[in-house]
C-alpha atoms as an extended CHARMM CRD file, in Angstrom:
* protein
*
       215  EXT
         1         1  MET       CA            -55.1960000000      185.2940000000       14.3710000000  PROA      1               0.0000000000
         2         2  ASN       CA            -53.9810000000      183.3380000000       11.3660000000  PROA      2               0.0000000000
         3         3  PHE       CA            -55.8580000000      179.9630000000       11.2700000000  PROA      3               0.0000000000
         4         4  SER       CA            -53.4620000000      178.5720000000        8.7870000000  PROA      4               0.0000000000
         5         5  ASN       CA            -50.5650000000      179.1500000000       10.7020000000  PROA      5               0.0000000000
         6         6  VAL       CA            -51.9280000000      177.8830000000       14.0110000000  PROA      6               0.0000000000
         7         7  LYS       CA            -53.1270000000      174.5190000000       12.3470000000  PROA      7               0.0000000000
         8         8  ALA       CA            -49.6060000000      174.0880000000       10.5080000000  PROA      8               0.0000000000
         9         9  GLN       CA            -47.7300000000      174.3280000000       14.0110000000  PROA      9               0.0000000000
        10        10  ALA       CA            -50.4280000000      172.1070000000       15.4820000000  PROA      10              0.0000000000
        11        11  LEU       CA            -49.8390000000      169.5030000000       12.6500000000  PROA      11              0.0000000000
        12        12  LYS       CA            -46.0650000000      169.7730000000       13.4340000000  PROA      12              0.0000000000
        13        13  TYR       CA            -46.8230000000      169.0270000000       17.3100000000  PROA      13              0.0000000000
        14        14  LEU       CA            -49.1070000000      165.8330000000       15.5820000000  PROA      14              0.0000000000
        15        15  GLY       CA            -46.2410000000      164.6090000000       13.9050000000  PROA      15              0.0000000000
        16        16  TYR       CA            -48.5670000000      165.1700000000       10.4090000000  PROA      16              0.0000000000
        17        17  GLN       CA            -46.0510000000      167.7670000000        8.9560000000  PROA      17              0.0000000000
        18        18  GLY       CA            -45.4960000000      166.8100000000        4.8520000000  PROA      18              0.0000000000
        19        19  GLN       CA            -48.2270000000      164.3160000000        5.1970000000  PROA      19              0.0000000000
        20        20  ASP       CA            -51.5480000000      164.0340000000        3.9150000000  PROA      20              0.0000000000
        21        21  ILE       CA            -54.3140000000      164.1620000000        6.5760000000  PROA      21              0.0000000000
        22        22  ASP       CA            -57.7370000000      162.8430000000        6.7050000000  PROA      22              0.0000000000
        23        23  GLN       CA            -61.1620000000      164.5240000000        6.3470000000  PROA      23              0.0000000000
        24        24  HSD       CA            -61.6890000000      163.4590000000       10.1360000000  PROA      24              0.0000000000
        25        25  ILE       CA            -58.6390000000      165.1580000000       11.4220000000  PROA      25              0.0000000000
        26        26  THR       CA            -59.3490000000      167.9150000000        9.5660000000  PROA      26              0.0000000000
        27        27  SER       CA            -62.5970000000      168.5010000000       10.8680000000  PROA      27              0.0000000000
        28        28  LEU       CA            -61.5360000000      167.8060000000       14.3600000000  PROA      28              0.0000000000
        29        29  ILE       CA            -58.9780000000      170.5540000000       13.8960000000  PROA      29              0.0000000000
        30        30  GLU       CA            -61.1890000000      173.1890000000       12.8070000000  PROA      30              0.0000000000
        31        31  GLU       CA            -64.0120000000      172.1560000000       15.5930000000  PROA      31              0.0000000000
        32        32  CYS       CA            -61.3040000000      172.3750000000       18.1600000000  PROA      32              0.0000000000
        33        33  TYR       CA            -59.8340000000      175.7680000000       16.8500000000  PROA      33              0.0000000000
        34        34  GLU       CA            -63.4150000000      177.0640000000       17.0260000000  PROA      34              0.0000000000
        35        35  GLU       CA            -63.7540000000      175.6110000000       20.3840000000  PROA      35              0.0000000000
        36        36  ILE       CA            -60.8170000000      177.2410000000       21.7720000000  PROA      36              0.0000000000
        37        37  GLN       CA            -61.4060000000      180.6180000000       20.2350000000  PROA      37              0.0000000000
        38        38  GLN       CA            -64.4620000000      180.6050000000       22.3620000000  PROA      38              0.0000000000
        39        39  THR       CA            -63.2920000000      178.8110000000       25.4620000000  PROA      39              0.0000000000
        40        40  ALA       CA            -59.6560000000      180.5880000000       25.9560000000  PROA      40              0.0000000000
        41        41  ALA       CA            -59.2580000000      183.8100000000       27.9870000000  PROA      41              0.0000000000
        42        42  PHE       CA            -55.6850000000      185.1050000000       27.1940000000  PROA      42              0.0000000000
        43        43  LYS       CA            -54.5360000000      187.5780000000       29.3360000000  PROA      43              0.0000000000
        44        44  ALA       CA            -50.8430000000      188.9930000000       29.3460000000  PROA      44              0.0000000000
        45        45  THR       CA            -48.6880000000      191.3580000000       31.6130000000  PROA      45              0.0000000000
        46        46  PHE       CA            -45.2570000000      192.1900000000       31.4950000000  PROA      46              0.0000000000
        47        47  GLN       CA            -42.8140000000      194.7990000000       32.8850000000  PROA      47              0.0000000000
        48        48  ILE       CA            -39.7570000000      196.1390000000       31.1540000000  PROA      48              0.0000000000
        49        49  PHE       CA            -36.4080000000      196.3100000000       32.7210000000  PROA      49              0.0000000000
        50        50  PRO       CA            -32.5370000000      197.5590000000       31.9710000000  PROA      50              0.0000000000
        51        51  LEU       CA            -29.8020000000      195.0050000000       31.7680000000  PROA      51              0.0000000000
        52        52  SER       CA            -26.4040000000      195.4410000000       33.0440000000  PROA      52              0.0000000000
        53        53  TYR       CA            -23.5360000000      193.2340000000       32.2120000000  PROA      53              0.0000000000
        54        54  HSD       CA            -20.6300000000      191.4430000000       33.7070000000  PROA      54              0.0000000000
        55        55  PRO       CA            -22.5880000000      189.3900000000       35.5020000000  PROA      55              0.0000000000
        56        56  LEU       CA            -25.8790000000      189.7670000000       33.0950000000  PROA      56              0.0000000000
        57        57  THR       CA            -28.3400000000      191.0910000000       35.5670000000  PROA      57              0.0000000000
        58        58  ILE       CA            -32.0690000000      192.2950000000       35.0180000000  PROA      58              0.0000000000
        59        59  GLU       CA            -31.7650000000      195.4090000000       37.0220000000  PROA      59              0.0000000000
        60        60  GLY       CA            -35.1030000000      196.8560000000       39.0840000000  PROA      60              0.0000000000
        61        61  CYS       CA            -35.1490000000      193.3370000000       40.3050000000  PROA      61              0.0000000000
        62        62  LEU       CA            -31.8200000000      192.3560000000       40.6670000000  PROA      62              0.0000000000
        63        63  ILE       CA            -32.1420000000      188.9170000000       39.1150000000  PROA      63              0.0000000000
        64        64  ARG       CA            -28.8480000000      187.2570000000       37.7890000000  PROA      64              0.0000000000
        65        65  ILE       CA            -29.3060000000      185.5100000000       34.4720000000  PROA      65              0.0000000000
        66        66  ASP       CA            -25.5810000000      185.3760000000       33.6760000000  PROA      66              0.0000000000
        67        67  TYR       CA            -26.0810000000      181.9740000000       31.6150000000  PROA      67              0.0000000000
        68        68  PRO       CA            -24.5810000000      181.3450000000       28.0920000000  PROA      68              0.0000000000
        69        69  VAL       CA            -27.6520000000      181.0190000000       25.9490000000  PROA      69              0.0000000000
        70        70  LEU       CA            -28.7650000000      184.3240000000       27.4720000000  PROA      70              0.0000000000
        71        71  LYS       CA            -25.5940000000      186.2430000000       27.1710000000  PROA      71              0.0000000000
        72        72  GLN       CA            -25.9490000000      185.2850000000       23.5090000000  PROA      72              0.0000000000
        73        73  ILE       CA            -29.9540000000      186.0120000000       22.7680000000  PROA      73              0.0000000000
        74        74  LEU       CA            -29.5010000000      189.5170000000       24.7270000000  PROA      74              0.0000000000
        75        75  THR       CA            -26.2300000000      190.8320000000       23.1800000000  PROA      75              0.0000000000
        76        76  ASN       CA            -26.7100000000      194.2490000000       22.0830000000  PROA      76              0.0000000000
        77        77  CYS       CA            -29.9670000000      194.3700000000       24.0590000000  PROA      77              0.0000000000
        78        78  GLN       CA            -30.1530000000      197.4490000000       26.1850000000  PROA      78              0.0000000000
        79        79  GLU       CA            -33.4680000000      196.0210000000       28.0250000000  PROA      79              0.0000000000
        80        80  VAL       CA            -35.4720000000      193.0520000000       28.1800000000  PROA      80              0.0000000000
        81        81  VAL       CA            -39.0010000000      192.4700000000       28.6440000000  PROA      81              0.0000000000
        82        82  MET       CA            -40.3390000000      189.8390000000       31.2540000000  PROA      82              0.0000000000
        83        83  ILE       CA            -43.5810000000      188.2990000000       30.1600000000  PROA      83              0.0000000000
        84        84  ALA       CA            -46.5430000000      186.1990000000       31.3140000000  PROA      84              0.0000000000
        85        85  CYS       CA            -49.4240000000      184.8280000000       29.0980000000  PROA      85              0.0000000000
        86        86  THR       CA            -52.0720000000      182.1280000000       29.6490000000  PROA      86              0.0000000000
        87        87  LEU       CA            -55.0530000000      180.9910000000       27.7140000000  PROA      87              0.0000000000
        88        88  GLY       CA            -56.8710000000      180.5040000000       30.9960000000  PROA      88              0.0000000000
        89        89  ILE       CA            -58.1740000000      177.6130000000       33.3600000000  PROA      89              0.0000000000
        90        90  GLU       CA            -61.2950000000      176.6100000000       31.1580000000  PROA      90              0.0000000000
        91        91  ILE       CA            -58.7610000000      175.1760000000       28.2630000000  PROA      91              0.0000000000
        92        92  ASP       CA            -57.3810000000      173.0360000000       31.1080000000  PROA      92              0.0000000000
        93        93  ARG       CA            -60.8410000000      171.7940000000       32.1680000000  PROA      93              0.0000000000
        94        94  ARG       CA            -61.5320000000      170.9610000000       28.5920000000  PROA      94              0.0000000000
        95        95  LEU       CA            -58.5540000000      169.0230000000       28.0760000000  PROA      95              0.0000000000
        96        96  LYS       CA            -59.3280000000      167.0030000000       31.3250000000  PROA      96              0.0000000000
        97        97  TYR       CA            -62.5330000000      166.6030000000       29.9440000000  PROA      97              0.0000000000
        98        98  TYR       CA            -61.4020000000      164.9050000000       26.6910000000  PROA      98              0.0000000000
        99        99  SER       CA            -58.7960000000      162.7910000000       28.2270000000  PROA      99              0.0000000000
       100       100  HSD       CA            -61.7190000000      160.8000000000       29.8810000000  PROA      100             0.0000000000
       101       101  ILE       CA            -64.1510000000      160.5430000000       26.6920000000  PROA      101             0.0000000000
       102       102  ASN       CA            -62.1070000000      161.2300000000       23.5840000000  PROA      102             0.0000000000
       103       103  MET       CA            -58.4330000000      160.8250000000       23.6620000000  PROA      103             0.0000000000
       104       104  THR       CA            -58.1610000000      161.7000000000       19.8560000000  PROA      104             0.0000000000
       105       105  LYS       CA            -59.8120000000      164.8580000000       20.3070000000  PROA      105             0.0000000000
       106       106  MET       CA            -57.8490000000      165.5510000000       23.3950000000  PROA      106             0.0000000000
       107       107  THR       CA            -54.5190000000      165.0030000000       21.5320000000  PROA      107             0.0000000000
       108       108  VAL       CA            -55.7090000000      167.3510000000       18.7120000000  PROA      108             0.0000000000
       109       109  PHE       CA            -57.1290000000      169.8450000000       21.5360000000  PROA      109             0.0000000000
       110       110  ASP       CA            -53.8390000000      170.0110000000       23.3270000000  PROA      110             0.0000000000
       111       111  ALA       CA            -51.8670000000      170.5490000000       20.3760000000  PROA      111             0.0000000000
       112       112  LEU       CA            -53.8560000000      173.4150000000       18.9260000000  PROA      112             0.0000000000
       113       113  ALA       CA            -53.9780000000      175.1050000000       22.2300000000  PROA      113             0.0000000000
       114       114  SER       CA            -50.3380000000      175.2210000000       22.3430000000  PROA      114             0.0000000000
       115       115  SER       CA            -50.2220000000      176.4800000000       18.9350000000  PROA      115             0.0000000000
       116       116  TYR       CA            -53.1160000000      179.1450000000       19.7480000000  PROA      116             0.0000000000
       117       117  LEU       CA            -50.8900000000      180.0730000000       22.6750000000  PROA      117             0.0000000000
       118       118  GLU       CA            -48.1240000000      181.1180000000       20.7210000000  PROA      118             0.0000000000
       119       119  ALA       CA            -49.8040000000      182.7290000000       18.3950000000  PROA      119             0.0000000000
       120       120  MET       CA            -51.6660000000      184.9330000000       20.4870000000  PROA      120             0.0000000000
       121       121  CYS       CA            -48.1290000000      185.8060000000       22.3340000000  PROA      121             0.0000000000
       122       122  ASP       CA            -46.6030000000      186.5820000000       19.0190000000  PROA      122             0.0000000000
       123       123  ASP       CA            -49.6500000000      189.0490000000       18.3560000000  PROA      123             0.0000000000
       124       124  PHE       CA            -49.4360000000      190.5260000000       21.4310000000  PROA      124             0.0000000000
       125       125  GLU       CA            -45.4780000000      191.0840000000       21.3770000000  PROA      125             0.0000000000
       126       126  LYS       CA            -45.9260000000      192.8100000000       17.9480000000  PROA      126             0.0000000000
       127       127  LYS       CA            -48.8720000000      195.2560000000       19.1110000000  PROA      127             0.0000000000
       128       128  HSD       CA            -46.7320000000      196.2050000000       22.2220000000  PROA      128             0.0000000000
       129       129  PHE       CA            -43.0180000000      196.1770000000       21.3340000000  PROA      129             0.0000000000
       130       130  HSD       CA            -41.6710000000      197.7180000000       18.2530000000  PROA      130             0.0000000000
       131       131  GLY       CA            -38.3960000000      197.8960000000       16.7310000000  PROA      131             0.0000000000
       132       132  LYS       CA            -35.5310000000      195.0790000000       16.8270000000  PROA      132             0.0000000000
       133       133  ARG       CA            -35.8830000000      192.6780000000       19.6650000000  PROA      133             0.0000000000
       134       134  SER       CA            -35.0480000000      188.6240000000       20.3250000000  PROA      134             0.0000000000
       135       135  PHE       CA            -37.2220000000      185.9320000000       20.3000000000  PROA      135             0.0000000000
       136       136  ARG       CA            -38.8790000000      184.7760000000       23.5490000000  PROA      136             0.0000000000
       137       137  PHE       CA            -37.0050000000      182.7200000000       25.6280000000  PROA      137             0.0000000000
       138       138  CYS       CA            -38.3820000000      180.8410000000       28.4960000000  PROA      138             0.0000000000
       139       139  PRO       CA            -36.6290000000      179.2610000000       31.4540000000  PROA      139             0.0000000000
       140       140  GLY       CA            -36.0410000000      175.7710000000       31.0340000000  PROA      140             0.0000000000
       141       141  TYR       CA            -34.0840000000      175.5850000000       28.0640000000  PROA      141             0.0000000000
       142       142  GLY       CA            -30.3250000000      175.8280000000       27.6400000000  PROA      142             0.0000000000
       143       143  GLN       CA            -29.7440000000      175.0750000000       31.1550000000  PROA      143             0.0000000000
       144       144  VAL       CA            -31.8230000000      178.1200000000       32.2560000000  PROA      144             0.0000000000
       145       145  PRO       CA            -33.6800000000      176.8590000000       35.4330000000  PROA      145             0.0000000000
       146       146  LEU       CA            -37.4740000000      176.4900000000       35.4860000000  PROA      146             0.0000000000
       147       147  GLU       CA            -36.7500000000      177.8610000000       39.1900000000  PROA      147             0.0000000000
       148       148  LEU       CA            -36.7660000000      181.3530000000       37.5620000000  PROA      148             0.0000000000
       149       149  ASN       CA            -40.2760000000      181.3080000000       36.8670000000  PROA      149             0.0000000000
       150       150  GLN       CA            -40.8270000000      181.5390000000       40.4640000000  PROA      150             0.0000000000
       151       151  GLN       CA            -39.1410000000      184.4960000000       40.7930000000  PROA      151             0.0000000000
       152       152  PHE       CA            -40.8470000000      185.8980000000       37.4230000000  PROA      152             0.0000000000
       153       153  ALA       CA            -44.1330000000      185.3050000000       38.4940000000  PROA      153             0.0000000000
       154       154  ARG       CA            -43.7270000000      186.6430000000       41.7840000000  PROA      154             0.0000000000
       155       155  ILE       CA            -42.5180000000      190.1530000000       39.9200000000  PROA      155             0.0000000000
       156       156  LEU       CA            -44.9780000000      190.3750000000       37.8140000000  PROA      156             0.0000000000
       157       157  ASP       CA            -47.6710000000      189.5180000000       40.2560000000  PROA      157             0.0000000000
       158       158  CYS       CA            -49.2090000000      186.7270000000       37.8350000000  PROA      158             0.0000000000
       159       159  SER       CA            -51.5490000000      185.1650000000       40.1550000000  PROA      159             0.0000000000
       160       160  ARG       CA            -53.4680000000      188.2140000000       40.9310000000  PROA      160             0.0000000000
       161       161  GLN       CA            -52.7230000000      189.8870000000       37.2690000000  PROA      161             0.0000000000
       162       162  ILE       CA            -53.4450000000      186.9420000000       35.0030000000  PROA      162             0.0000000000
       163       163  GLY       CA            -54.4440000000      184.1480000000       37.2320000000  PROA      163             0.0000000000
       164       164  LEU       CA            -50.9390000000      182.0670000000       36.4570000000  PROA      164             0.0000000000
       165       165  THR       CA            -49.3590000000      180.2100000000       39.6430000000  PROA      165             0.0000000000
       166       166  ILE       CA            -46.5630000000      177.8080000000       39.9410000000  PROA      166             0.0000000000
       167       167  GLN       CA            -46.7600000000      174.7250000000       41.3050000000  PROA      167             0.0000000000
       168       168  GLN       CA            -43.7440000000      173.4810000000       43.4940000000  PROA      168             0.0000000000
       169       169  ASN       CA            -42.5260000000      170.7070000000       40.7220000000  PROA      169             0.0000000000
       170       170  HSD       CA            -42.4610000000      174.1740000000       38.6290000000  PROA      170             0.0000000000
       171       171  ILE       CA            -45.2440000000      173.4770000000       36.4900000000  PROA      171             0.0000000000
       172       172  LEU       CA            -47.4670000000      176.5690000000       35.3970000000  PROA      172             0.0000000000
       173       173  LEU       CA            -51.0920000000      176.3490000000       36.2710000000  PROA      173             0.0000000000
       174       174  PRO       CA            -53.1380000000      176.5790000000       34.0000000000  PROA      174             0.0000000000
       175       175  GLN       CA            -50.5800000000      174.5420000000       31.7320000000  PROA      175             0.0000000000
       176       176  LYS       CA            -51.5150000000      176.5380000000       28.4060000000  PROA      176             0.0000000000
       177       177  SER       CA            -49.3170000000      179.4730000000       29.6810000000  PROA      177             0.0000000000
       178       178  MET       CA            -45.8550000000      180.8380000000       29.0100000000  PROA      178             0.0000000000
       179       179  ILE       CA            -43.3660000000      182.9350000000       31.0260000000  PROA      179             0.0000000000
       180       180  GLY       CA            -40.2850000000      184.5820000000       29.4100000000  PROA      180             0.0000000000
       181       181  LEU       CA            -37.8880000000      186.8840000000       28.4020000000  PROA      181             0.0000000000
       182       182  ILE       CA            -37.8900000000      189.2050000000       25.0020000000  PROA      182             0.0000000000
       183       183  GLY       CA            -34.5960000000      191.2810000000       24.7480000000  PROA      183             0.0000000000
       184       184  LEU       CA            -34.9910000000      194.9190000000       23.2080000000  PROA      184             0.0000000000
       185       185  GLY       CA            -32.5230000000      195.9050000000       20.9940000000  PROA      185             0.0000000000
       186       186  ASP       CA            -30.2690000000      194.5860000000       17.9270000000  PROA      186             0.0000000000
       187       187  SER       CA            -30.2520000000      190.6530000000       19.1760000000  PROA      187             0.0000000000
       188       188  GLN       CA            -28.6940000000      188.8070000000       16.1840000000  PROA      188             0.0000000000
       189       189  ALA       CA            -29.4860000000      185.3590000000       18.1350000000  PROA      189             0.0000000000
       190       190  HSD       CA            -31.9190000000      183.0030000000       16.2460000000  PROA      190             0.0000000000
       191       191  LYS       CA            -33.6390000000      180.1030000000       17.3500000000  PROA      191             0.0000000000
       192       192  ASN       CA            -31.8230000000      176.5880000000       17.2760000000  PROA      192             0.0000000000
       193       193  CYS       CA            -32.2230000000      173.3870000000       18.2260000000  PROA      193             0.0000000000
       194       194  GLN       CA            -28.7330000000      173.1460000000       20.7150000000  PROA      194             0.0000000000
       195       195  ASP       CA            -30.3070000000      174.6540000000       23.9050000000  PROA      195             0.0000000000
       196       196  CYS       CA            -33.4390000000      172.5090000000       23.8890000000  PROA      196             0.0000000000
       197       197  ILE       CA            -33.6680000000      170.0070000000       26.8000000000  PROA      197             0.0000000000
       198       198  ASN       CA            -34.8980000000      167.6060000000       24.3150000000  PROA      198             0.0000000000
       199       199  ILE       CA            -32.4620000000      167.4690000000       21.7480000000  PROA      199             0.0000000000
       200       200  ASN       CA            -31.3290000000      163.9390000000       22.1540000000  PROA      200             0.0000000000
       201       201  HSD       CA            -34.9790000000      162.7010000000       22.1810000000  PROA      201             0.0000000000
       202       202  CYS       CA            -36.4920000000      164.9000000000       19.5500000000  PROA      202             0.0000000000
       203       203  ASN       CA            -38.9750000000      163.4660000000       17.2370000000  PROA      203             0.0000000000
       204       204  PHE       CA            -38.8720000000      166.4890000000       14.7950000000  PROA      204             0.0000000000
       205       205  ARG       CA            -35.1140000000      166.4490000000       14.5720000000  PROA      205             0.0000000000
       206       206  LYS       CA            -35.4130000000      162.5700000000       13.3140000000  PROA      206             0.0000000000
       207       207  LYS       CA            -37.4730000000      163.9110000000       10.7820000000  PROA      207             0.0000000000
       208       208  GLY       CA            -35.1230000000      166.9160000000        9.5660000000  PROA      208             0.0000000000
       209       209  GLN       CA            -37.8140000000      169.1610000000       10.9530000000  PROA      209             0.0000000000
       210       210  THR       CA            -37.7710000000      171.5590000000       14.0080000000  PROA      210             0.0000000000
       211       211  CYS       CA            -40.7680000000      172.2050000000       16.4180000000  PROA      211             0.0000000000
       212       212  TYR       CA            -40.3530000000      176.2810000000       15.5140000000  PROA      212             0.0000000000
       213       213  LYS       CA            -40.5540000000      178.6120000000       12.5980000000  PROA      213             0.0000000000
       214       214  LYS       CA            -37.0220000000      178.9120000000       10.8400000000  PROA      214             0.0000000000
       215       215  ASP       CA            -35.9880000000      182.9000000000       10.4470000000  PROA      215             0.0000000000
């Protein structure tokens, strides 16, 4: 785990990219990072399925994912990884606690926890999936419905495997969790802003920035 990378991404979420940060925020980030390391209970589960095309379908569970953005991302991929990860419920409890006593710390803790989850997922992916692959894609973007999370969570048995459940409003619980797909194969797709649901209201774009690391 590279603290500098986690910190840099968290600062993006906090709107500090390219700006000087005072010692108080610097100390708070270091404090929150240490607390997250001690508190987070990272768990992950995945299954690998073959893909079929026309329409694009996850074979084995027969889930149709024939959406333009997924057809682009999964082009030249023969298989897809269905994956779910979480930092555990204690992170949520800390966020709720700090929301009552220290909103500044809650905001920093929240941004850092999101960045920490991404980094943990990246490390897990690098350890388990070798060779060419696409970036992780999560339902809710590019007109891919959040409802897919329910199906993915059921197939992965997320509740039993990693303690992750999906609420009726499609929110993941614990909140610092992720469910997504990774194409295995020679995907030529790169992350971009066009498929984001927040494209018209994005503070990063207003500053000429992105919320993700560019390839």
